[in-house]
C-alpha positions, 0 to 999 in steps of 0.5 A: 500500500505504501508504494501506491500512496507514494505514487499518489502523493508524488503526482499530487505534488507534481500537479500542485506545483506544476499546474500551480505555476501555470495558474499563476501565469494565466490568472490575471490577479494571481500576482505572477501573471505572465511569468513566462515559459522559463519560469514555468519550465523551471518549476516543472523541472524542480518539482520532478527532481524534488518528488524523486528525492522525496519518494524515489526510495519508496515506490521508485517515483515513477509518477507517470503511467508511461514509465510504469508500463515501460518498466513492466514491458522491459521486465523490470517491474511486476505487472501485478503492480501496474494497475494500482500504480496507474490508478494512484497516479491518475487519482493523484493528478485529480487531487493535485488539480483540486488543490490548485483550484482551491489555492486560486479559488478567488481568482478564477472568475477574474479571468474570462478566457476559458482556454486559459483556464483549461491549459492550467489543468491540461495540455493543448496544442497551439495548432491542432493536427492529430498526426503532428500532435501525436508525433510530438508527444511520442518523440519527446517522451521517447527522447526523455525516457531514453535519456533517463535510462541512460543515467542508470546505464552509465556511471553517474552519481546516484544522488545527482540523478533527480537533478539531472532528470529535472534538467531534462524536464526543463530542457524538453519543456523549453524546447518543445512545450510550445507545440503541444504543452509536452504532457510526457505523462498520461497522469499529468494530463488526464488527472487534472483534466478530469478535475477540470471537468468535475470542479465548479470553475467559473466560466471554464468551458469544455475540458476538450476530451476529444484531444485527451487521448493523444497525451495519454496514448502517445507518451505510453507508446513513446516510452515503451518504444524507447525502453525497448530500443535502449534494451536492444542497444545496451543489453543486446536484447531484440525480441518480439516486444520490440518488433510488436511495438514498432509495428504498433507504432507504424500502424497507429501513425497510418491510422491517424493519417487515414482518419484525419484524411477522412475527417478533412474530406467530410469537412470539405463535403459539408462546406460544399453542401452548405454553399449549395444550400 
């Protein structure tokens, strides 16, 4: 039970501080309005580092379903623990979202923009394109996980690893956060998004669950693929897991492309019908 509680607390801390700095940046009366991307990404990086320092010895501080699943696929984590870890992580994300809501409870109604309120809790792309957005979340999570695994593979002082991971989060956020918000973590997006859906936030608008599958599925696939390629490079293990994941990845990208093409064709046909009518 302690490992599940640690994951719950870890993700709750992650969201409380990470989404807290987003709230300060987006809510006009917060006192830190428009703090900027550098401040935001420093906060996320520092939070990840501190959570690992605090809870790493208890649960491993996965604080991310993509990492949990990746480690299980690699054979480094028991599958029997995976459901409990993921439920604890998502619940922690929801609780963290609740804490952010309560912390800024007097400020929500002072900001009119519903999209600004949503992006405090959940990620959103600056330009909506499912294929491009999925690729961004996939490849950025792939790179992040590969670098983290590299810290474990090579000689590196264990006490500095959380700081290195925090620096990676800062690097990823400043480099690619502007594209999709760089969720990197299904619990980071889905948990607070559910909180946004359920909480009585004044003028909040849609929780945009039409997009929500991307920051859930893409990080998981990116993390697992990265973990298996790392296993192939460093341990020489190339088996059905890697082949299956590569095939699944290709199939997913092709499927997204075909669905997007059909949606575009339907949209064009609808516009033509409207013009004729």
